[in-house]
PARO-687053 format. One record per atom (N, C-alpha, C): residue number from 1; residue in three letters; atom name; x, y, z. Coordinates in Angstrom, 1 decimal, always signed. Example, Ala and Ser with C-alpha at 12.3 -4.5 7.8 and 13.67 -1.06 7.14 Angstrom:
<seq = 1&type = ALA&atom = N&xx = +13.2&yy = -5.7&zz = +7.8>
<seq = 1&type = ALA&atom = CA&xx = +12.3&yy = -4.5&zz = +7.8>
<seq = 1&type = ALA&atom = C&xx = +13.2&yy = -3.3&zz = +7.8>
<seq = 2&type = SER&atom = N&xx = +12.8&yy = -2.2&zz = +7.1>
<seq = 2&type = SER&atom = CA&xx = +13.7&yy = -1.1&zz = +7.1>
<seq = 2&type = SER&atom = C&xx = +12.9&yy = +0.0&zz = +7.9>
END
This chain:
<seq = 1&type = UNK&atom = N&xx = +23.5&yy = +45.3&zz = +35.7>
<seq = 1&type = UNK&atom = CA&xx = +23.0&yy = +44.0&zz = +34.9>
<seq = 1&type = UNK&atom = C&xx = +22.1&yy = +43.4&zz = +34.6>
<seq = 2&type = UNK&atom = N&xx = +21.5&yy = +43.5&zz = +33.7>
<seq = 2&type = UNK&atom = CA&xx = +19.8&yy = +43.2&zz = +33.4>
<seq = 2&type = UNK&atom = C&xx = +19.8&yy = +41.6&zz = +32.7>
<seq = 3&type = UNK&atom = N&xx = +19.4&yy = +40.5&zz = +33.7>
<seq = 3&type = UNK&atom = CA&xx = +19.3&yy = +39.0&zz = +33.1>
<seq = 3&type = UNK&atom = C&xx = +18.1&yy = +39.0&zz = +32.8>
<seq = 4&type = UNK&atom = N&xx = +17.2&yy = +38.2&zz = +31.8>
<seq = 4&type = UNK&atom = CA&xx = +16.5&yy = +37.8&zz = +31.2>
<seq = 4&type = UNK&atom = C&xx = +16.4&yy = +36.7&zz = +30.6>
<seq = 5&type = UNK&atom = N&xx = +15.3&yy = +36.1&zz = +30.4>
<seq = 5&type = UNK&atom = CA&xx = +15.0&yy = +34.7&zz = +29.8>
<seq = 5&type = UNK&atom = C&xx = +14.1&yy = +35.0&zz = +28.7>
<seq = 6&type = UNK&atom = N&xx = +14.4&yy = +34.3&zz = +27.7>
<seq = 6&type = UNK&atom = CA&xx = +13.5&yy = +34.6&zz = +26.0>
<seq = 6&type = UNK&atom = C&xx = +14.2&yy = +32.8&zz = +25.7>
<seq = 7&type = UNK&atom = N&xx = +12.6&yy = +32.3&zz = +25.3>
<seq = 7&type = UNK&atom = CA&xx = +11.7&yy = +31.7&zz = +25.1>
<seq = 7&type = UNK&atom = C&xx = +11.6&yy = +31.5&zz = +23.4>
<seq = 8&type = UNK&atom = N&xx = +12.4&yy = +30.5&zz = +22.4>
<seq = 8&type = UNK&atom = CA&xx = +12.1&yy = +30.6&zz = +21.0>
<seq = 8&type = UNK&atom = C&xx = +11.3&yy = +29.7&zz = +20.3>
<seq = 9&type = UNK&atom = N&xx = +10.9&yy = +29.2&zz = +19.4>
<seq = 9&type = UNK&atom = CA&xx = +10.2&yy = +28.2&zz = +19.2>
<seq = 9&type = UNK&atom = C&xx = +10.6&yy = +28.1&zz = +17.5>
<seq = 10&type = UNK&atom = N&xx = +11.4&yy = +27.3&zz = +17.4>
<seq = 10&type = UNK&atom = CA&xx = +11.6&yy = +26.9&zz = +15.6>
<seq = 10&type = UNK&atom = C&xx = +11.3&yy = +25.6&zz = +15.3>
<seq = 11&type = UNK&atom = N&xx = +11.1&yy = +25.8&zz = +13.2>
<seq = 11&type = UNK&atom = CA&xx = +10.8&yy = +24.5&zz = +13.6>
<seq = 11&type = UNK&atom = C&xx = +11.5&yy = +23.9&zz = +11.7>
<seq = 12&type = UNK&atom = N&xx = +12.7&yy = +23.6&zz = +11.7>
<seq = 12&type = UNK&atom = CA&xx = +13.8&yy = +22.8&zz = +10.7>
<seq = 12&type = UNK&atom = C&xx = +13.1&yy = +21.8&zz = +10.3>
<seq = 13&type = UNK&atom = N&xx = +13.6&yy = +21.8&zz = +9.5>
<seq = 13&type = UNK&atom = CA&xx = +13.5&yy = +20.1&zz = +8.3>
<seq = 13&type = UNK&atom = C&xx = +14.7&yy = +20.6&zz = +8.0>
<seq = 14&type = UNK&atom = N&xx = +14.6&yy = +18.6&zz = +8.7>
<seq = 14&type = UNK&atom = CA&xx = +16.7&yy = +18.2&zz = +8.8>
<seq = 14&type = UNK&atom = C&xx = +16.5&yy = +16.8&zz = +7.5>
<seq = 15&type = UNK&atom = N&xx = +17.7&yy = +17.1&zz = +6.8>
<seq = 15&type = UNK&atom = CA&xx = +17.5&yy = +16.2&zz = +5.2>
<seq = 15&type = UNK&atom = C&xx = +18.7&yy = +14.8&zz = +6.1>
<seq = 16&type = UNK&atom = N&xx = +18.4&yy = +14.1&zz = +6.1>
<seq = 16&type = UNK&atom = CA&xx = +18.7&yy = +12.8&zz = +7.4>
<seq = 16&type = UNK&atom = C&xx = +19.3&yy = +12.0&zz = +6.0>
<seq = 17&type = UNK&atom = N&xx = +20.1&yy = +11.2&zz = +5.9>
<seq = 17&type = UNK&atom = CA&xx = +20.5&yy = +10.9&zz = +4.8>
<seq = 17&type = UNK&atom = C&xx = +19.1&yy = +9.1&zz = +4.4>
<seq = 18&type = UNK&atom = N&xx = +18.3&yy = +9.2&zz = +5.2>
<seq = 18&type = UNK&atom = CA&xx = +17.5&yy = +8.1&zz = +5.1>
<seq = 18&type = UNK&atom = C&xx = +16.3&yy = +9.1&zz = +4.1>
<seq = 19&type = UNK&atom = N&xx = +15.8&yy = +10.6&zz = +4.8>
<seq = 19&type = UNK&atom = CA&xx = +15.3&yy = +11.1&zz = +3.9>
<seq = 19&type = UNK&atom = C&xx = +15.3&yy = +11.3&zz = +2.6>
<seq = 20&type = UNK&atom = N&xx = +16.7&yy = +11.4&zz = +2.3>
<seq = 20&type = UNK&atom = CA&xx = +17.2&yy = +11.6&zz = +1.0>
<seq = 20&type = UNK&atom = C&xx = +16.8&yy = +10.5&zz = +0.3>
<seq = 21&type = UNK&atom = N&xx = +17.2&yy = +9.0&zz = +0.3>
<seq = 21&type = UNK&atom = CA&xx = +17.3&yy = +8.3&zz = -0.5>
<seq = 21&type = UNK&atom = C&xx = +15.8&yy = +8.0&zz = -0.6>
<seq = 22&type = UNK&atom = N&xx = +15.4&yy = +8.0&zz = +0.7>
<seq = 22&type = UNK&atom = CA&xx = +13.0&yy = +7.7&zz = +0.1>
<seq = 22&type = UNK&atom = C&xx = +13.5&yy = +8.7&zz = -0.8>
<seq = 23&type = UNK&atom = N&xx = +13.3&yy = +9.8&zz = -0.8>
<seq = 23&type = UNK&atom = CA&xx = +13.1&yy = +10.6&zz = -2.0>
<seq = 23&type = UNK&atom = C&xx = +13.7&yy = +10.4&zz = -3.4>
<seq = 24&type = UNK&atom = N&xx = +15.1&yy = +9.6&zz = -3.3>
<seq = 24&type = UNK&atom = CA&xx = +15.7&yy = +9.3&zz = -4.4>
<seq = 24&type = UNK&atom = C&xx = +15.1&yy = +7.9&zz = -4.8>
<seq = 25&type = UNK&atom = N&xx = +14.7&yy = +6.9&zz = -4.2>
<seq = 25&type = UNK&atom = CA&xx = +13.4&yy = +5.8&zz = -4.6>
<seq = 25&type = UNK&atom = C&xx = +12.6&yy = +6.0&zz = -4.6>
<seq = 26&type = UNK&atom = N&xx = +11.8&yy = +7.5&zz = -4.4>
<seq = 26&type = UNK&atom = CA&xx = +10.3&yy = +7.2&zz = -4.9>
<seq = 26&type = UNK&atom = C&xx = +10.1&yy = +8.3&zz = -6.3>
<seq = 27&type = UNK&atom = N&xx = +11.4&yy = +8.7&zz = -7.1>
<seq = 27&type = UNK&atom = CA&xx = +11.2&yy = +8.8&zz = -8.1>
<seq = 27&type = UNK&atom = C&xx = +11.9&yy = +7.8&zz = -9.1>
<seq = 28&type = UNK&atom = N&xx = +12.1&yy = +6.8&zz = -9.0>
<seq = 28&type = UNK&atom = CA&xx = +12.7&yy = +5.6&zz = -9.5>
<seq = 28&type = UNK&atom = C&xx = +11.0&yy = +4.6&zz = -9.9>
<seq = 29&type = UNK&atom = N&xx = +11.1&yy = +4.7&zz = -11.3>
<seq = 29&type = UNK&atom = CA&xx = +10.7&yy = +3.6&zz = -11.9>
<seq = 29&type = UNK&atom = C&xx = +10.2&yy = +2.3&zz = -11.6>
<seq = 30&type = UNK&atom = N&xx = +9.2&yy = +1.3&zz = -11.9>
<seq = 30&type = UNK&atom = CA&xx = +9.2&yy = +0.2&zz = -11.5>
<seq = 30&type = UNK&atom = C&xx = +10.8&yy = -0.2&zz = -11.8>
<seq = 31&type = UNK&atom = N&xx = +11.0&yy = -0.3&zz = -13.2>
<seq = 31&type = UNK&atom = CA&xx = +12.1&yy = -1.3&zz = -13.6>
<seq = 31&type = UNK&atom = C&xx = +13.6&yy = -0.4&zz = -12.8>
<seq = 32&type = UNK&atom = N&xx = +13.5&yy = +0.8&zz = -12.7>
<seq = 32&type = UNK&atom = CA&xx = +14.6&yy = +1.5&zz = -12.1>
<seq = 32&type = UNK&atom = C&xx = +15.2&yy = +1.2&zz = -10.4>
<seq = 33&type = UNK&atom = N&xx = +13.7&yy = +0.8&zz = -10.1>
<seq = 33&type = UNK&atom = CA&xx = +13.5&yy = +0.5&zz = -8.6>
<seq = 33&type = UNK&atom = C&xx = +14.3&yy = -1.4&zz = -8.4>
<seq = 34&type = UNK&atom = N&xx = +13.9&yy = -1.9&zz = -9.4>
<seq = 34&type = UNK&atom = CA&xx = +14.3&yy = -3.5&zz = -9.6>
<seq = 34&type = UNK&atom = C&xx = +15.7&yy = -3.5&zz = -9.8>
<seq = 35&type = UNK&atom = N&xx = +16.2&yy = -2.7&zz = -10.4>
<seq = 35&type = UNK&atom = CA&xx = +17.7&yy = -2.7&zz = -11.1>
<seq = 35&type = UNK&atom = C&xx = +18.6&yy = -2.1&zz = -9.5>
<seq = 36&type = UNK&atom = N&xx = +18.0&yy = -0.8&zz = -8.9>
<seq = 36&type = UNK&atom = CA&xx = +18.3&yy = -0.6&zz = -7.6>
<seq = 36&type = UNK&atom = C&xx = +18.4&yy = -2.0&zz = -6.3>
<seq = 37&type = UNK&atom = N&xx = +17.4&yy = -2.8&zz = -6.5>
<seq = 37&type = UNK&atom = CA&xx = +17.3&yy = -3.1&zz = -5.6>
<seq = 37&type = UNK&atom = C&xx = +18.4&yy = -4.8&zz = -5.8>
<seq = 38&type = UNK&atom = N&xx = +18.7&yy = -4.9&zz = -7.2>
<seq = 38&type = UNK&atom = CA&xx = +19.3&yy = -5.7&zz = -7.5>
<seq = 38&type = UNK&atom = C&xx = +21.1&yy = -5.7&zz = -7.6>
<seq = 39&type = UNK&atom = N&xx = +21.1&yy = -4.6&zz = -7.5>
<seq = 39&type = UNK&atom = CA&xx = +22.7&yy = -3.7&zz = -7.4>
<seq = 39&type = UNK&atom = C&xx = +22.8&yy = -3.9&zz = -6.3>
<seq = 40&type = UNK&atom = N&xx = +22.2&yy = -3.4&zz = -5.4>
<seq = 40&type = UNK&atom = CA&xx = +21.7&yy = -3.9&zz = -3.5>
<seq = 40&type = UNK&atom = C&xx = +22.4&yy = -5.3&zz = -3.4>
<seq = 41&type = UNK&atom = N&xx = +21.5&yy = -6.0&zz = -4.0>
<seq = 41&type = UNK&atom = CA&xx = +21.8&yy = -7.8&zz = -3.7>
<seq = 41&type = UNK&atom = C&xx = +23.2&yy = -7.5&zz = -4.1>
<seq = 42&type = UNK&atom = N&xx = +23.7&yy = -7.4&zz = -4.7>
<seq = 42&type = UNK&atom = CA&xx = +25.1&yy = -7.7&zz = -5.4>
<seq = 42&type = UNK&atom = C&xx = +25.8&yy = -7.2&zz = -4.2>
<seq = 43&type = UNK&atom = N&xx = +25.6&yy = -6.0&zz = -3.3>
<seq = 43&type = UNK&atom = CA&xx = +26.9&yy = -4.9&zz = -3.2>
<seq = 43&type = UNK&atom = C&xx = +26.9&yy = -6.0&zz = -1.5>
<seq = 44&type = UNK&atom = N&xx = +25.4&yy = -6.7&zz = -1.0>
<seq = 44&type = UNK&atom = CA&xx = +24.7&yy = -7.1&zz = +0.1>
<seq = 44&type = UNK&atom = C&xx = +24.7&yy = -8.2&zz = +0.4>
<seq = 45&type = UNK&atom = N&xx = +26.0&yy = -9.1&zz = +0.9>
<seq = 45&type = UNK&atom = CA&xx = +25.7&yy = -10.5&zz = +1.0>
<seq = 45&type = UNK&atom = C&xx = +24.4&yy = -10.9&zz = +1.8>
<seq = 46&type = UNK&atom = N&xx = +23.9&yy = -9.9&zz = +3.0>
<seq = 46&type = UNK&atom = CA&xx = +23.0&yy = -10.2&zz = +3.7>
<seq = 46&type = UNK&atom = C&xx = +21.8&yy = -10.0&zz = +2.6>
<seq = 47&type = UNK&atom = N&xx = +21.7&yy = -9.7&zz = +1.9>
<seq = 47&type = UNK&atom = CA&xx = +20.6&yy = -9.3&zz = +1.0>
<seq = 47&type = UNK&atom = C&xx = +19.9&yy = -10.6&zz = +0.0>
<seq = 48&type = UNK&atom = N&xx = +18.7&yy = -11.5&zz = +0.3>
<seq = 48&type = UNK&atom = CA&xx = +18.2&yy = -12.3&zz = -0.5>
<seq = 48&type = UNK&atom = C&xx = +17.1&yy = -11.5&zz = -1.4>
<seq = 49&type = UNK&atom = N&xx = +17.0&yy = -11.7&zz = -2.7>
<seq = 49&type = UNK&atom = CA&xx = +15.7&yy = -10.9&zz = -3.3>
<seq = 49&type = UNK&atom = C&xx = +15.1&yy = -12.7&zz = -4.3>
<seq = 50&type = UNK&atom = N&xx = +13.9&yy = -12.6&zz = -4.1>
<seq = 50&type = UNK&atom = CA&xx = +13.3&yy = -13.7&zz = -4.6>
<seq = 50&type = UNK&atom = C&xx = +12.6&yy = -13.0&zz = -6.3>
<seq = 51&type = UNK&atom = N&xx = +12.9&yy = -13.9&zz = -7.1>
<seq = 51&type = UNK&atom = CA&xx = +11.9&yy = -13.2&zz = -8.5>
<seq = 51&type = UNK&atom = C&xx = +10.8&yy = -13.0&zz = -8.2>
<seq = 52&type = UNK&atom = N&xx = +10.0&yy = -12.3&zz = -8.4>
<seq = 52&type = UNK&atom = CA&xx = +8.5&yy = -12.5&zz = -8.5>
<seq = 52&type = UNK&atom = C&xx = +8.0&yy = -13.8&zz = -9.0>
<seq = 53&type = UNK&atom = N&xx = +6.8&yy = -13.8&zz = -8.3>
<seq = 53&type = UNK&atom = CA&xx = +6.4&yy = -15.4&zz = -9.9>
<seq = 53&type = UNK&atom = C&xx = +5.3&yy = -14.7&zz = -10.6>
<seq = 54&type = UNK&atom = N&xx = +5.0&yy = -15.9&zz = -11.7>
<seq = 54&type = UNK&atom = CA&xx = +4.3&yy = -15.5&zz = -12.5>
<seq = 54&type = UNK&atom = C&xx = +3.1&yy = -14.6&zz = -12.0>
<seq = 55&type = UNK&atom = N&xx = +1.9&yy = -15.0&zz = -11.9>
<seq = 55&type = UNK&atom = CA&xx = +0.9&yy = -14.5&zz = -10.8>
<seq = 55&type = UNK&atom = C&xx = +1.1&yy = -13.2&zz = -10.5>
<seq = 56&type = UNK&atom = N&xx = +2.4&yy = -13.0&zz = -9.6>
<seq = 56&type = UNK&atom = CA&xx = +2.8&yy = -11.7&zz = -9.0>
<seq = 56&type = UNK&atom = C&xx = +3.1&yy = -10.9&zz = -10.2>
<seq = 57&type = UNK&atom = N&xx = +3.5&yy = -11.0&zz = -11.0>
<seq = 57&type = UNK&atom = CA&xx = +4.4&yy = -10.0&zz = -12.0>
<seq = 57&type = UNK&atom = C&xx = +2.7&yy = -9.9&zz = -12.8>
<seq = 58&type = UNK&atom = N&xx = +1.9&yy = -10.6&zz = -13.3>
<seq = 58&type = UNK&atom = CA&xx = +0.7&yy = -9.9&zz = -13.8>
<seq = 58&type = UNK&atom = C&xx = -0.4&yy = -9.8&zz = -13.1>
<seq = 59&type = UNK&atom = N&xx = -0.6&yy = -9.9&zz = -11.9>
<seq = 59&type = UNK&atom = CA&xx = -1.6&yy = -9.3&zz = -11.3>
<seq = 59&type = UNK&atom = C&xx = -1.2&yy = -8.8&zz = -9.9>
<seq = 60&type = UNK&atom = N&xx = -0.1&yy = -8.3&zz = -9.7>
<seq = 60&type = UNK&atom = CA&xx = +0.2&yy = -7.6&zz = -9.0>
<seq = 60&type = UNK&atom = C&xx = -0.1&yy = -7.8&zz = -7.6>
<seq = 61&type = UNK&atom = N&xx = +0.5&yy = -7.6&zz = -6.5>
<seq = 61&type = UNK&atom = CA&xx = +0.5&yy = -8.0&zz = -5.3>
<seq = 61&type = UNK&atom = C&xx = -0.8&yy = -8.1&zz = -4.8>
<seq = 62&type = UNK&atom = N&xx = -1.8&yy = -7.4&zz = -5.2>
<seq = 62&type = UNK&atom = CA&xx = -3.1&yy = -7.7&zz = -4.0>
<seq = 62&type = UNK&atom = C&xx = -3.8&yy = -9.4&zz = -4.5>
<seq = 63&type = UNK&atom = N&xx = -3.0&yy = -9.8&zz = -5.3>
<seq = 63&type = UNK&atom = CA&xx = -3.6&yy = -11.2&zz = -5.6>
<seq = 63&type = UNK&atom = C&xx = -2.5&yy = -12.1&zz = -5.6>
<seq = 64&type = UNK&atom = N&xx = -1.3&yy = -11.7&zz = -5.0>
<seq = 64&type = UNK&atom = CA&xx = +0.0&yy = -12.9&zz = -4.6>
<seq = 64&type = UNK&atom = C&xx = -0.5&yy = -13.7&zz = -3.4>
<seq = 65&type = UNK&atom = N&xx = -1.7&yy = -13.6&zz = -2.6>
<seq = 65&type = UNK&atom = CA&xx = -2.0&yy = -14.1&zz = -1.2>
<seq = 65&type = UNK&atom = C&xx = -2.7&yy = -15.5&zz = -1.6>
<seq = 66&type = UNK&atom = N&xx = -2.9&yy = -15.8&zz = -3.4>
<seq = 66&type = UNK&atom = CA&xx = -4.1&yy = -16.7&zz = -3.3>
<seq = 66&type = UNK&atom = C&xx = -2.6&yy = -17.6&zz = -5.0>
<seq = 67&type = UNK&atom = N&xx = -2.1&yy = -18.6&zz = -3.5>
<seq = 67&type = UNK&atom = CA&xx = -1.4&yy = -19.3&zz = -4.5>
<seq = 67&type = UNK&atom = C&xx = -1.9&yy = -21.1&zz = -4.4>
<seq = 68&type = UNK&atom = N&xx = -3.5&yy = -21.2&zz = -3.6>
<seq = 68&type = UNK&atom = CA&xx = -3.5&yy = -22.6&zz = -3.8>
<seq = 68&type = UNK&atom = C&xx = -3.2&yy = -23.1&zz = -5.0>
<seq = 69&type = UNK&atom = N&xx = -4.1&yy = -23.3&zz = -6.0>
<seq = 69&type = UNK&atom = CA&xx = -3.9&yy = -24.1&zz = -7.1>
<seq = 69&type = UNK&atom = C&xx = -4.6&yy = -22.4&zz = -8.4>
<seq = 70&type = UNK&atom = N&xx = -4.2&yy = -23.3&zz = -9.7>
<seq = 70&type = UNK&atom = CA&xx = -4.6&yy = -21.6&zz = -10.7>
<seq = 70&type = UNK&atom = C&xx = -5.9&yy = -22.0&zz = -11.0>
<seq = 71&type = UNK&atom = N&xx = -6.6&yy = -23.0&zz = -10.6>
<seq = 71&type = UNK&atom = CA&xx = -7.7&yy = -22.9&zz = -10.6>
<seq = 71&type = UNK&atom = C&xx = -8.9&yy = -21.7&zz = -9.7>
<seq = 72&type = UNK&atom = N&xx = -8.6&yy = -22.1&zz = -8.3>
<seq = 72&type = UNK&atom = CA&xx = -9.1&yy = -21.0&zz = -7.4>
<seq = 72&type = UNK&atom = C&xx = -8.9&yy = -19.7&zz = -7.7>
<seq = 73&type = UNK&atom = N&xx = -7.3&yy = -19.9&zz = -8.4>
<seq = 73&type = UNK&atom = CA&xx = -6.8&yy = -18.5&zz = -8.7>
<seq = 73&type = UNK&atom = C&xx = -7.9&yy = -17.5&zz = -9.6>
<seq = 74&type = UNK&atom = N&xx = -8.0&yy = -18.6&zz = -10.6>
<seq = 74&type = UNK&atom = CA&xx = -8.8&yy = -17.5&zz = -11.9>
<seq = 74&type = UNK&atom = C&xx = -9.9&yy = -17.5&zz = -11.1>
<seq = 75&type = UNK&atom = N&xx = -10.5&yy = -18.4&zz = -10.4>
<seq = 75&type = UNK&atom = CA&xx = -11.9&yy = -18.4&zz = -9.9>
<seq = 75&type = UNK&atom = C&xx = -12.1&yy = -17.3&zz = -8.8>
<seq = 76&type = UNK&atom = N&xx = -11.1&yy = -17.2&zz = -8.0>
<seq = 76&type = UNK&atom = CA&xx = -11.1&yy = -15.5&zz = -6.9>
<seq = 76&type = UNK&atom = C&xx = -11.1&yy = -14.3&zz = -7.6>
<seq = 77&type = UNK&atom = N&xx = -10.4&yy = -14.3&zz = -8.7>
<seq = 77&type = UNK&atom = CA&xx = -10.4&yy = -13.0&zz = -9.9>
<seq = 77&type = UNK&atom = C&xx = -11.5&yy = -12.9&zz = -10.4>
<seq = 78&type = UNK&atom = N&xx = -12.4&yy = -13.9&zz = -11.0>
<seq = 78&type = UNK&atom = CA&xx = -13.4&yy = -13.9&zz = -12.0>
<seq = 78&type = UNK&atom = C&xx = -14.8&yy = -13.3&zz = -10.8>
<seq = 79&type = UNK&atom = N&xx = -14.7&yy = -13.6&zz = -9.5>
<seq = 79&type = UNK&atom = CA&xx = -15.4&yy = -13.7&zz = -8.7>
<seq = 79&type = UNK&atom = C&xx = -16.1&yy = -12.4&zz = -8.2>
<seq = 80&type = UNK&atom = N&xx = -16.7&yy = -11.4&zz = -8.9>
<seq = 80&type = UNK&atom = CA&xx = -16.9&yy = -10.4&zz = -7.9>
<seq = 80&type = UNK&atom = C&xx = -17.7&yy = -10.2&zz = -6.4>
<seq = 81&type = UNK&atom = N&xx = -17.1&yy = -9.4&zz = -5.8>
<seq = 81&type = UNK&atom = CA&xx = -17.8&yy = -9.3&zz = -4.6>
<seq = 81&type = UNK&atom = C&xx = -18.6&yy = -8.3&zz = -4.9>
<seq = 82&type = UNK&atom = N&xx = -20.2&yy = -8.7&zz = -4.7>
<seq = 82&type = UNK&atom = CA&xx = -20.9&yy = -7.5&zz = -5.0>
<seq = 82&type = UNK&atom = C&xx = -21.4&yy = -6.7&zz = -4.0>
<seq = 83&type = UNK&atom = N&xx = -21.0&yy = -7.1&zz = -2.6>
<seq = 83&type = UNK&atom = CA&xx = -21.1&yy = -7.3&zz = -1.6>
<seq = 83&type = UNK&atom = C&xx = -20.8&yy = -5.6&zz = -1.5>
<seq = 84&type = UNK&atom = N&xx = -19.2&yy = -5.9&zz = -1.3>
<seq = 84&type = UNK&atom = CA&xx = -18.5&yy = -4.7&zz = -0.7>
<seq = 84&type = UNK&atom = C&xx = -18.7&yy = -3.6&zz = -1.7>
<seq = 85&type = UNK&atom = N&xx = -19.3&yy = -3.8&zz = -2.8>
<seq = 85&type = UNK&atom = CA&xx = -19.0&yy = -2.7&zz = -4.4>
<seq = 85&type = UNK&atom = C&xx = -20.4&yy = -2.0&zz = -3.5>
<seq = 86&type = UNK&atom = N&xx = -21.6&yy = -3.2&zz = -3.5>
<seq = 86&type = UNK&atom = CA&xx = -22.9&yy = -2.4&zz = -3.2>
<seq = 86&type = UNK&atom = C&xx = -22.8&yy = -1.2&zz = -1.8>
<seq = 87&type = UNK&atom = N&xx = -21.6&yy = -2.0&zz = -0.4>
<seq = 87&type = UNK&atom = CA&xx = -21.8&yy = -1.0&zz = +0.9>
<seq = 87&type = UNK&atom = C&xx = -20.8&yy = +0.3&zz = +0.7>
<seq = 88&type = UNK&atom = N&xx = -20.4&yy = +0.3&zz = -0.5>
<seq = 88&type = UNK&atom = CA&xx = -19.3&yy = +1.2&zz = -0.8>
<seq = 88&type = UNK&atom = C&xx = -20.4&yy = +2.3&zz = -1.6>
<seq = 89&type = UNK&atom = N&xx = -21.6&yy = +1.9&zz = -2.7>
<seq = 89&type = UNK&atom = CA&xx = -22.2&yy = +2.4&zz = -2.9>
<seq = 89&type = UNK&atom = C&xx = -23.2&yy = +3.5&zz = -2.3>
<seq = 90&type = UNK&atom = N&xx = -23.5&yy = +2.9&zz = -1.2>
<seq = 90&type = UNK&atom = CA&xx = -24.2&yy = +2.8&zz = -0.1>
<seq = 90&type = UNK&atom = C&xx = -23.7&yy = +3.9&zz = +1.0>
<seq = 91&type = UNK&atom = N&xx = -22.5&yy = +3.8&zz = +1.4>
<seq = 91&type = UNK&atom = CA&xx = -22.1&yy = +4.9&zz = +2.0>
<seq = 91&type = UNK&atom = C&xx = -22.1&yy = +6.3&zz = +1.1>
<seq = 92&type = UNK&atom = N&xx = -22.2&yy = +6.3&zz = +0.0>
<seq = 92&type = UNK&atom = CA&xx = -22.1&yy = +7.6&zz = -1.1>
<seq = 92&type = UNK&atom = C&xx = -23.1&yy = +7.7&zz = -1.1>
<seq = 93&type = UNK&atom = N&xx = -24.3&yy = +7.0&zz = -0.7>
<seq = 93&type = UNK&atom = CA&xx = -25.9&yy = +7.6&zz = -1.2>
<seq = 93&type = UNK&atom = C&xx = -26.5&yy = +8.2&zz = +0.1>
<seq = 94&type = UNK&atom = N&xx = -26.3&yy = +7.0&zz = +1.1>
<seq = 94&type = UNK&atom = CA&xx = -27.6&yy = +7.2&zz = +2.3>
<seq = 94&type = UNK&atom = C&xx = -26.3&yy = +7.8&zz = +3.5>
<seq = 95&type = UNK&atom = N&xx = -27.2&yy = +8.4&zz = +4.1>
<seq = 95&type = UNK&atom = CA&xx = -26.6&yy = +8.5&zz = +5.9>
<seq = 95&type = UNK&atom = C&xx = -27.1&yy = +8.1&zz = +6.8>
<seq = 96&type = UNK&atom = N&xx = -26.7&yy = +8.2&zz = +8.0>
<seq = 96&type = UNK&atom = CA&xx = -27.3&yy = +8.2&zz = +9.4>
<seq = 96&type = UNK&atom = C&xx = -28.1&yy = +6.7&zz = +9.3>
<seq = 97&type = UNK&atom = N&xx = -29.8&yy = +7.1&zz = +10.0>
<seq = 97&type = UNK&atom = CA&xx = -30.4&yy = +5.3&zz = +9.8>
<seq = 97&type = UNK&atom = C&xx = -30.5&yy = +4.9&zz = +8.9>
<seq = 98&type = UNK&atom = N&xx = -30.5&yy = +5.3&zz = +7.8>
<seq = 98&type = UNK&atom = CA&xx = -30.9&yy = +5.2&zz = +6.2>
<seq = 98&type = UNK&atom = C&xx = -29.9&yy = +4.1&zz = +6.3>
<seq = 99&type = UNK&atom = N&xx = -28.5&yy = +4.8&zz = +6.0>
<seq = 99&type = UNK&atom = CA&xx = -27.3&yy = +4.0&zz = +6.1>
<seq = 99&type = UNK&atom = C&xx = -27.5&yy = +2.3&zz = +6.5>
<seq = 100&type = UNK&atom = N&xx = -27.4&yy = +2.9&zz = +8.0>
<seq = 100&type = UNK&atom = CA&xx = -27.6&yy = +1.5&zz = +8.6>
<seq = 100&type = UNK&atom = C&xx = -28.3&yy = +0.6&zz = +8.4>
<seq = 101&type = UNK&atom = N&xx = -29.4&yy = +1.0&zz = +8.0>
<seq = 101&type = UNK&atom = CA&xx = -31.0&yy = +0.3&zz = +7.6>
<seq = 101&type = UNK&atom = C&xx = -30.4&yy = -0.6&zz = +6.1>
<seq = 102&type = UNK&atom = N&xx = -29.4&yy = +0.3&zz = +4.8>
<seq = 102&type = UNK&atom = CA&xx = -29.5&yy = -0.1&zz = +3.9>
<seq = 102&type = UNK&atom = C&xx = -27.8&yy = -1.2&zz = +4.5>
<seq = 103&type = UNK&atom = N&xx = -27.3&yy = -0.8&zz = +4.8>
<seq = 103&type = UNK&atom = CA&xx = -26.2&yy = -1.7&zz = +5.7>
<seq = 103&type = UNK&atom = C&xx = -26.0&yy = -3.3&zz = +6.0>
<seq = 104&type = UNK&atom = N&xx = -27.5&yy = -3.1&zz = +6.8>
<seq = 104&type = UNK&atom = CA&xx = -28.3&yy = -4.0&zz = +7.8>
<seq = 104&type = UNK&atom = C&xx = -28.5&yy = -5.3&zz = +6.8>
<seq = 105&type = UNK&atom = N&xx = -29.3&yy = -4.5&zz = +5.4>
<seq = 105&type = UNK&atom = CA&xx = -30.0&yy = -5.9&zz = +4.3>
<seq = 105&type = UNK&atom = C&xx = -29.4&yy = -5.9&zz = +3.1>
<seq = 106&type = UNK&atom = N&xx = -27.8&yy = -5.6&zz = +3.3>
<seq = 106&type = UNK&atom = CA&xx = -26.7&yy = -6.0&zz = +2.4>
<seq = 106&type = UNK&atom = C&xx = -26.0&yy = -6.9&zz = +2.8>
<seq = 107&type = UNK&atom = N&xx = -26.0&yy = -6.6&zz = +4.2>
<seq = 107&type = UNK&atom = CA&xx = -25.5&yy = -8.1&zz = +5.2>
<seq = 107&type = UNK&atom = C&xx = -26.3&yy = -9.4&zz = +4.8>
<seq = 108&type = UNK&atom = N&xx = -27.5&yy = -9.1&zz = +5.5>
<seq = 108&type = UNK&atom = CA&xx = -28.2&yy = -9.9&zz = +5.6>
<seq = 108&type = UNK&atom = C&xx = -28.6&yy = -10.5&zz = +4.4>
<seq = 109&type = UNK&atom = N&xx = -28.3&yy = -10.6&zz = +2.6>
<seq = 109&type = UNK&atom = CA&xx = -28.1&yy = -10.9&zz = +1.6>
<seq = 109&type = UNK&atom = C&xx = -29.8&yy = -11.0&zz = +1.7>
END
């Protein structure tokens, strides 16, 4: 009787319920996703959704952290950040020591 040991490696992708739900949610439009969340809220009493504020609806989540006053909101949105833009352009244009010099000059203002 011959005995032998065999080792085999396999890679399988299992479609878990969480993965299926994630794929389904990624296909939703914004309105469909919003409707799905409200439906889930009705089914589950532990879910509480707060409707987005006017600023969140207009400007999206990127400006939702600015909530102090209306004037501050408009000032921060209208004020461009030239330093960040220059740093991005510098990384596309320069390399090595030249990039470090340019970054220093931009940071020094």
